[in-house]
N, C-alpha and C positions, 0 to 999 in steps of 0.2 A: 820887778816885784815878784817874789816867790810866792807858791803854792797857795801856801797857807794864808799870807797876806792877801793875793788875789780873790780866795774865796770868802775872805770874810769881809773883805769890801762891797762885792757881790751881796750878801748876805744881810749887811747892814743897813743897805739901801744908802750907801753912799755915791751912787752912781748917777745921782740926779734923775731916777726914773718916774716915771709920769705913771701912773699905775691904772688908768682908767681899764674897766676890762673891755671897751674895743680896741684895745690897743694892740698893736702886734709887733714881740719884741724881734729882732731879727738880728744872727752875729753873723758876721764877711769874712769868708775865707777865699783870698784871691785878689788884690786889689792893683793888679795890671790894667790894662788898657781896656778890656771889655768889663773888669773888674769895677774902675771906677765909672764908665758909662752905668751899669746897673747902679751903684750907689748914688747917683744925680737922678737916675729914675726914683728909687725907696726916699731920699731926702724931701721929694715934690710931694709928698704922701705924708696927707696930716695924722696920720694913723699911724706912724710906722716910729718905732723908736730902736736906734742901732747904738747901744751900748758897746760893743766892741768889734773890733777889725783887724783880720791877722793875715800875713805876709812872710816868706820867707827872704823877702829881698825889703830893707827897712825902709830905705828910701821912697819905695811905691807906698809904701803904709803913709808916710811922713806928707807925702802927696794927696792920698787920698781925706786925710784928717783935715787938711788945711783946706779942700776943695768942700767938705761935710760942712765945716765952720763956714762957709760963707753962703751955704744951701737956703730955698727959700722957707724950708725947718731946719735949723742949723741943728748939728747933732755934735758932741764932744766926746766919742768914742774912745776907750782905751786901745790900743794898739799891745798884739799879744805876736811872737812868732812861731810858736808850736798850736796846732790848730785844735789839741786835744783840751786846753784851756778853754776856749770859744765851749765845749760841747760843756764843758763841766757849770758854764756860766746858768746863775740862779734866775730862772724864772724867764729863759729865752724860748721863744716860741718855735722859731725857723733858724734854717742856717741858707743863706746862696754860695753856692762854689762855684766861685769862676776861675780857677786856678789854672795853669795847666793841663791836658789832657791825663797825662798820666799820675796825677795826684787827683784825679775825680773818684776813684772807687775806695782807696782805705779814709778818707774821712766821711763820703757815702755811708759807708757800712758802720762806723762808728758813730755817724749820729742816728742812722735807725736803731741801734742799742741803747741809746741817750733819749730817746723817743724827741727827737727834735725834727718836724719836719721840713724838706728841702727842696730847693731850688736848685739844679745844678743845670750850668752850660752846657751845651750841644758837644759833641757828641756825648752820649752816658758814658760812653765806657772808653779806655785804651784797648780792650781786647773782646773780643765775644766771650771767655769766660768771665771775665771780668763784669762784664754786664751781667750775666746770668745770677752771679753772687749778688749784685747789687740788686736787681729785682727781688732775687729771694729775700733779702735781708729786710726789706721796703714792707714785704706781705707780712713775714714773720711778726714784725713789729708795727704793722697798722698803721706807720707815718704817711701822712700824703707827701709825692714826690712827682715834680713835675720836669721834665727836659726844656732846657729854652730854645724851642722852634718857636719863636714868636712872630713867623708868618702865620699860623693860624689866627691869629687876630685880626688881619687885616680883612675887611668884608668884602675885596675883590677876591680875594684869595676862597674865600668858603661861597662864594657866586660862582666862581670858575666850575669849583669841586660839584657844586650842584649840575652844571652845564654838563659837563663831564659824565656825569651819573645819571644825565636824563637819557643818555642816548642821542644827542643833537648833534653829536659831531660824527656818527655812525659807528658803525666796526675800527677800534682803534689798535691797530698794530705796530706801532712804533712810538715811544716815549723819548724824548731826547732830553739831556741835561746840558748846562755849559757854564764857563767859567776862564773868560777871556781876559786878561790886564796885564799890561806890564808891571812887573812885581819889581823892579829895578834890580839893586845888587841882592836883594832876598836876605839871606844871614848874613853874606861878605865873608870876608878873608879876614882872619885878626889869629895873631898870636898868642898860645895861652899864657895865660899870667896867674896873679895874687888875685882874688875877689878884690873887688871894693868894699870898702868899710861898709859895714851892715848889710853886704850879701852873706847869707847862710847858706854856703854852696852846698854844702854836702846834704842839706836839707830840702834843697831846692831840686837836686838830682833825685832823692828820694829813694823811690822800687829801683830807677834806674841805673843801670852800669854806671861807676865812679869813675869818671873823667877828670882831668885838671880843669878851672875855671877858662872859660873862654866864651867872650862877650857874644859872639856866632851862634851859640845855644841857646841863646834866652830868645831868639826867633824859633819857638820852638815851635809852631808850627810845622816846618822842614826838617825836622827829625824825626824819622820812624821811632826812639826811643823815647821821646817825648809828645809827640804827635803822630798826625796822617797825612800830610800833607794837603793841598786841596781837596781831593776826593776827603781826607778823613773830616777837615774844617767844614766846608763848605755843602760836602754831600749830603748829611742828615737836613737841611734844609731842602735841598728840593726832593729827598727819599720819602719825607714828611709830607708833603703835600701830593704825590705820586702815588704811594702808599693809598693814601686818603683817598683821594679822584677815583682809583681804578679798583680798589678794593681788596687788595691782596695784600699778604704780611712776611713771605720771603720769597727768596728765587731758584732755580733748580740746579741754574748751572753759573758760574761767572767767568769772564776771563778780560785780559789787560794787559795794553803793549803801550811803546812809549821809552824815555828816557831822560836825562840830562844833556841837552843837545847844545844850550845857549849862554845860560847862567853859569859863570864861574866862582860857586861860593862852597862854603866847607861843608854845607848841609849833604844831605843821602836822598832824599826826595825828588824827583821828575819834574820839568819843569813842562813836559809835552806829554800826555795822558788820555789814553783812550781806553775806556772800560765798559764793557757790555754783560748785563745779567739776562738770561733767558727765563721769564716767568709762563705757565702752560697758557697764556693768549695773547703775548705781545712781548717785544724785548724793550727792555730800559738800557738807553746809552748814556753814557759820561763821559764829554769832552773835556780838557783841561788846555790852556798854552796860558806861561806866566811870564812872555819876554814880548808879545805885542798887546796893543790895543784894538785890532783890528775885527769888525763883530759881523760874522754870516748874515744877522739879521740888522739890516742898516736900519730898517724901521723904526725897531727899538734899538738904538745905540746903550746898550746898558754892558756892565761886565760879564752879566749871569742872567740865565733864565729857564725855562722848559716850555717846550713844544710837546701839545698832543696831537699826534697824527692822525686824523680818521677817516672814514673811505667818504663822508661828506662834507666835512671842514677840518679846519684845523686850527687850535688854538693857543695862542703864546702866551705866557705870564711872566711877571716880574714884578718888583715891589711898587710899581709907579703903574701898574694894570696890566690891563690882557686885550685883545682882538681874536676875533674870530674869522676866517677867512673861508670863503667856500672853495670847493674842487672843481663846480662846475665850467664849464666852456675852457678854450686853452690855456688861460692865464687866471691864477685865482686873485679874488678880490677882495675886498673888505667887508662881510658884511656888520659888527659890530665893533666897536671899539669903547671898552671902558676908559673915563677919560684920564690923561696923564698925570694930572693931579693929585696926589697922593689922596684916600679918602678920611674926612674929616671924620674922627674919633673923639668925641669929649667925656673927659673923664675927672671929677672932681675931686681937685688938685693932684693932678698928675700932670705933667707937662714932659713936652721932651726933653732928654738930658742939654742938648745942645741948637738952639733952632734952625743951625745951618745944617745939622744931619736932620731933620724932619721930614723933607722932602725924598733924600736918600731908602730912609727906612719904610718908609710908608703910613708911620704913623701906627707900627704896629709893634713897637717896641713901647711898653706904658701899660699898654692895656693887657699886654699878656701878662707879665707881673704883678699888676691888678686882680686878674682872675686868679691866680695863685694868693695872693694875699688872702682874698675874699673867701677863698677854698679854708684857709686856715683858720680863719674868724667863724664860718660857717662849720665847720669839723666835716668836710666833706671833700670827695675824689675829684680830682679835676676831670676835665670833660678829656683828656689827651691822658691815654693812659699808659701806664710805666713798661709795661710789658711789649706794647705797640711801640713804644721810642726806644726798646730794645733794639728791636727787627730791622728797625730804620738806621740804626748804629750801623748791625751786623752786616748791613747791605754793604757799606763805605768799606768798613773791615774786610768783608769778602775780596769786593774789589782790588785792596793794597795786596792782599794774600796772592791772589792771579798774577800781579805786577812784579810782586817780589819772585814767586816760584819761575814766572814767566811761564803758565800756561793754563788752560782750561780747568776748573775745578768743579767738582760736584760737589751739593750742598742738602745734607740731609736736616733740614729745617727742626723735625720732630728729635731727635738726639742729637741736633746741636753737634754735627761733625762733617769732616771730608772723608768719607767714604774711598779707601784704595790708594791714599795719598800722605801715606806718616808724615813725609815732610811738611806738605800744606797742613796737616792738621795737628804738628805741633805750633803753629805760627797762631792759634787761634787762642793759645794763653803768651805769655811771656815770664822768664825768670825775673826774679825779683830778687833785692838785694837782703842780707838779712837783718831783720829788724823792721821793717817794711812789707812783710809777707800779710796778704787779705787774712780778716780772722775769721774761725768756720763760721759758718751762716745755717 
């Protein structure tokens, strides 16, 4: 469908739209695994219409379209390859961006310029400079914007934050985050080839350097050109909770070590990393291991978690709950444990995308997206500020920069620069291919 016909169809009402004033019309950009999970959530909301979906990989759109046809509230979206056609859709209230990380910035800023409200998956940005441009654009155009750190919707996370901030744990000197899981072959090893039918490879690469098609690159989180490894993918979930609980917004330094020691794939991110950030009153650490399922805290055998180490007690938390351990005596003992069963948060018209995932996500998915939809309907900003989410993403970027440069870096949060280290400072932004530059904001 050419652009004139596309716009004409939208203007003529030929898209089977229900025009009730209390409905939210959502365009969807990015139909990969996370994108389809979000589409399942949205299609269970009786007040949401999804007239158009978009992806540079055609088969993913067809999967999403088939999924929506069988949803609780079935949808019949049009499929388009170019996200700009989504932003030009008549009467669209908001867009969801669930692309690879390197494709967050450009559609986000263009959506701001088009006056569309935005839900974007974490991390907010692919680089520090891109994230700052995104925040500036959202502020300038007055759009509602929310980053997908859905743990915020968990009742036990909110309660744990209250406990940390109350002083019950005593003075906290260390906060540790971790992700331990056997990721198998990760991206794997494949020869370069021609892209399969429906794979718009040049568009998928977008601002990243051009390379021949290789299916290993579709595992984008393992490549610095498209993502940020485990730290870039999982880090924002951890740091969102830590920054919130500890009342901080930026570290002073970052250092990281590790490497690619075990997994033999084509990707360039490490399979082991240990990173640390110094804050005025505590140390934050992140540990990653991508080839072993062993967990150092066997009482909570999850592949991720956060530990707040206080003078009086220690709190450990994951999406299944939390526990508090006293420091008194020669051996710690448990004082209180939130039930391991996920908290129940009922929302009219919203269910988990997959019943098998309900426990794994602790019922936080659904509630968080519902909050965004309600903010759009009520024309108010969400409680999680975009500037805060930008600073959370920056923490992960700084860890990756420290790992890439193999040295301790200083961070000037006010100026958003790395003083005295031009090589590290250059990594705060990335070169972008011609035609995919960020617009001036």
